[in-house]
N, C-alpha and C positions, 0 to 999 in steps of 0.2 A: 421463473423462466423454464419452459419445457423444451427439451432438446430431443429430437428424434434420433434414437441410437442407430437406426438403419442408415442414416445419412452420415458418411465419414466426416464431412466438412461441417457438420452442424455445430460442433463444439470446438473451441480453440485448441490447437495442438500444443502440448507442453514442450519446453526445451528438453534436449537430451543430455546436455552438459550441465554438471553441477559446479557451482562456484561457491566456495565456503569463505564467509567473512565472519569471524568469531563463531558464534553458535548458529548463525543464519546461513542456511543452505539455499542460495538463490538458484532457482530452476529445479528445486526438489519437490515441487507439487504444492507448496504453500506460498502465497503471496506475502512478501516482506516489504516493510516500509522503512526507508532511510529518511530521517528527518532531523530538523534542527534549524537554527538561524542561518541565513545566507552567509554570514561572516561571524567568526569567533569574536566575542566582546569580553570585557572584563568580568561580566556576570555569567559567563558561559556555563559554568558548572551548575548554576541554578537553572539555566535554560535546559541543560542536558537532563537534569532530574525531572523536569516537567515533560520533556520529550519522551523519556523512558516510561513515565507513568501513563502517557497517552497511548502506549502500545508499540512504539517504534522498535525495530530490531537492531538498527545500526544508527549511530549518531553522525550527522553531517558536521564536520569540524574544519572548516576552511580558514586557515590563518593568513593565507595569501589570496588576494582577489585581483583577477584581471578585469579592469574597468575600461569602458569606452573612452571616458574622459580622464585625463590625468588629475583633474581637480576633485574627482570622486574618491571616496574612502577606499584605500588600497589594501585594507586588511591590517590586523594587529602585528603581523610579521612573525618571523621565526621564533621570537621570544614567547609567542603564544602557545608553544608546544607544552609548556608547563600546565596550561589550562586543559589541554587534551589529556595529559596524563591524569590530572585530577578528575576529569569527567569519566574517564575509563575506570578509575579506581572506585569512584563513588557509585556509578550506575551499573558497572559490570558489563556495559555494552561496548562493542567494537566501534571504532571511529574511521570515517572516510574523509580524506582531505585531498586538496588539489595542489600539485606542484606546478609552478609556472616555468621554471628553468631546470636544466639537468641537475644542477647542484642541489636544488630543493629536494630531490628524491632522497638523497642521503640524509639530509637534515630532518626529513619527516619519518624515515623508515622505522626507527625505533619507538615512535610515538603514535603510530596509526596502524590500522589493520588492513587498509585498502587505500589505493590511490585512484584519483579521478582525473582523467584528461578532459579538460573543459572544451566547449565548442570552439573557442578561439584557438585552441592548441591542437585540434584534431590533425592538422597538416604539419605539425612540428615533429618531424621524424626523429631527430635526436632525442627529444623528450619521450616519445613513444618507446624508443629502444631502451632508454634508461629506466622507464617504468617497468618494462618487461624484465630487465635484469634485476630489479629489486626483489623479486620473488614474492611480492605481495599481489593479491587480486587487483585487477585494473578495470575501472569503469571507463569506457571510451564514449564520450558524448558526441553526438552527431553535429557536424559543423553547420553553420547557419544556412548555407546553400549547398550542402554536400549531397551527392547522389548516394543511393544505397551501395553501389560498387565502391565509391570513394571511402565511404564509412567502413565497409568491410575490409578494404585495403589497409586502413589505419589500424584496425584490430590485428591484422596479420603482422604488422611491424612488431607488436607486443609479443605475439605468438612465436615469431622467428627467434626471439631471445630465449626460447625454451619455457615460456610461461603460458600455460593453457587456461589460466584462471582469468578469463576476460568476460566482461559484461558489456553489452551495447546499451546506450541510453538515448532514447528519442526525447528531445527537449523542444521540439517545434522548429520549423524552418521559416525563412524569410519569404514572404509572398507579397502580393500587391495589397493585401488587407491590412489595415492599420488599427482596427478596433481592438485587436489583441496584440500583445507584445510580439508573439510569433504565431504561426499556425501549426497546431499539433497534428502530426501525420499519424493517425491511428492505424492507417493501412500498413505502416511499416511493420507492425507486429505480424500480420498475416503474411506479408511478402517475405520477410526475413526468415520465417519458419521454413520456407521452401529453400532457402539459400545457405543457412548456417544452423549449427547446433548450439550456438551461444545463447545464454539467457538474455532476455530483453527487459530493460528497465524503462520507465516512462517518468518524465519530469513535467507534471502539469503546471507547476508554479511558474517556470520560465516560459512555458508555452502561452499562458494567459496574461501574466503580468498583473492580475487582479485577484485578490483573495476570494472574492465571491464566486469566481468561476473555477477555482481549483477542484472542489469536490466533484462537480459534474464531469470534468475531464478525467479525474481519477477513476470514477466509476466506469467511464467509457473504456479506459485502458484496462481495467480489471476484467470487464466483460469480454474484451478482445483477446485476453489471454496473457497480459503482461505478467512477468515473473516478479517484478518489484516496482515500487513507486519511490520517487525521490521528491520530497515535499519540504518546502521551507516553512518553519513554524517559529513563533516567538511569543513569549508571555505577554509582551506589550508591543505589538507590531508597529504602532505609530512611532515608537522610539527605536526601532531597529536601525542599526548603523548602515544597513545595505538592503535595497529592494524591499522597503517597508510595505509597499502597496500590495505585494503578492504573498506576504507572510500570513499564515492562519494562526489562530490561537491554539493552545494545547487542547482546549475543549473541542474545537472543530477538528483538530487532528485526530483525536480519539474517535470521533464519530466516523471520520473517513477510514481509519484503520479497520474498525469493526465492519462497516458496510462493504468496503472493498474486499476484505478477506472473505466475507460471506458470499458476495457476488462471484468472486473468483472461484470459490469452492463449488458453486452451483454451475458455473459456466464451462469450466475446463474439463477436458477428458481426464478421468482418474489416472494417476501414475501407478501402474500395477506391475512394474518390472520386478520388484523385489518386495520381500516382506516389510522392510523398513519403509519403502515408498508407499505401500498399501496402508500402513499405519499412519504415515504422515497425511495421506489423503483422507483417511477416516477422521483424524483429528480435525482437519479443516472443515469437513462436513459436519462434525459434531459441534464445532464452534458456530457454524452457520445456523444449525438447528436451534442452538441455545439463543442466539441473537434474534432469530425470527420468532421463537416462542415468547421471549421477553417483550418483543415489540407487540405481539398479539395480546399479551397480558395487559400492556398499557392501553391498548384500544378497548379491551374488555372492561377495564376500569371506567372508561368514559361511558361505555354502554350501560354498565350497572348504575352509574349516576343518573342516566336518563330513566332507567327502569325504576329506580328508587323514587325519583321525582313523580313518575306516572303511576307508582304503586303497582308495577307489573312483577310477576314472578321471575326469579333469577334464571331458571332453566326453561327452555322452550323445546320440548321433545320433538315437535314437528320440524323445527329448524335444525336440530341435531341430526335427525334422520336425513334431511335434505343434504346436509354436509357430508354424511357418510356416503350417500348415493353419488354425489358429485365426485368425490375423491375415488370411490371404487371404480368409476368409469375411466378415471385417469391413471389408475395404478396398473403397472405391468408386472410387478413382482409380488406384491402383497395380495392375499386373498381377502374375501369379505370380512373374515374374522380378524385378520391383521389390521385392516382399515378401521374396523369398529373399535378395536383395542386402542389404536393410535389416537383416534378422534376423542374417545372417552378420556384418555389420559391427558391429552392436551387441554381439553375443556376443563377438567378437574383442576389442573395446575393453574390455569388462567383464572378460574373462579376463586381459588384459594388466594391468589395474589390480589384480586379485586376485593376480597372480603376484608383484608387488613388495611384497605385504603381509608385513612382517617377522614377523607373528604366526604365519605358516606356516613351519615349519622348512625351511631352504634345501635340504638333501638330498632330503627327501620332495617338496618343491615341484618341484624340477628333474626328479625321476623321473616325477612325474605329468604334467608338461608335455612330456615327451620324446615 
């Protein structure tokens, strides 16, 4: 993605407020992913370990569930906080949970690191106030049919209690379309950047209602400048106690985290207000570079397999010169020498990775690399 630095609106604007959940700074220049099963189950600690290994920064740990039907699973209940404690101790990650009533706030306070006001509770002003008084960061989900102004007003109820650690979460709104569970309003990210300094989170799981569509909408949110993603994941989605159809596996979650963070780093304006923010931005860019080079190396392996089959030389000087010329024309900071060094280093690293690919017969590989 090439963004014109001369056009102020070419890249997503970052949030200016920072909200801290454990070690995750939401709005700090790096996209974070909050993930886990829709509802806490008896094997939650195992699920949490898999979620942490996939790259999540915060665990989703809802022991209470607001459901449309009273016949649906309502959550494991307050007794499930023991599992939240165990998950925090085992993974070292902070936990986000949803209270349904004012009394739930006190019951959860010592076992979680942040609270989430669900879409059904966005208009519950006593609950918003109680969450604000908790002193914990609060994620305010957008109601199913709420306008931006109504959503921002709900966040102000939390802030009026002296709590400025608030995150807005877009989770899709109800429209005439029935193919998806809800309709994800990606435009909310751009519009709300003009109206608030609050970080913006996006929940593609509830927006789609289907696991196969979670990744594309997560990418759209990352490209639009979301500060965080909220994703439902489960090691065995078909046996998830709640919203099984929209839960992704840890393997899919890992790919979403990597791709979304890389895309976010490339798309957003760098946060350069402080040295710490500069370093955070550089870390995100370095992560993106590594992911892209590793992806390139995987493609190069396939190329080398074709070359081995056709008995072609590993390196093609003419092709390499064309790559340098193409990139030199696109570079605005690096000179020709810098571009040549970069291209040479990337090619060498990718060929080294391809050279150890056991799918290429060793004698032919050694001959071609000689």
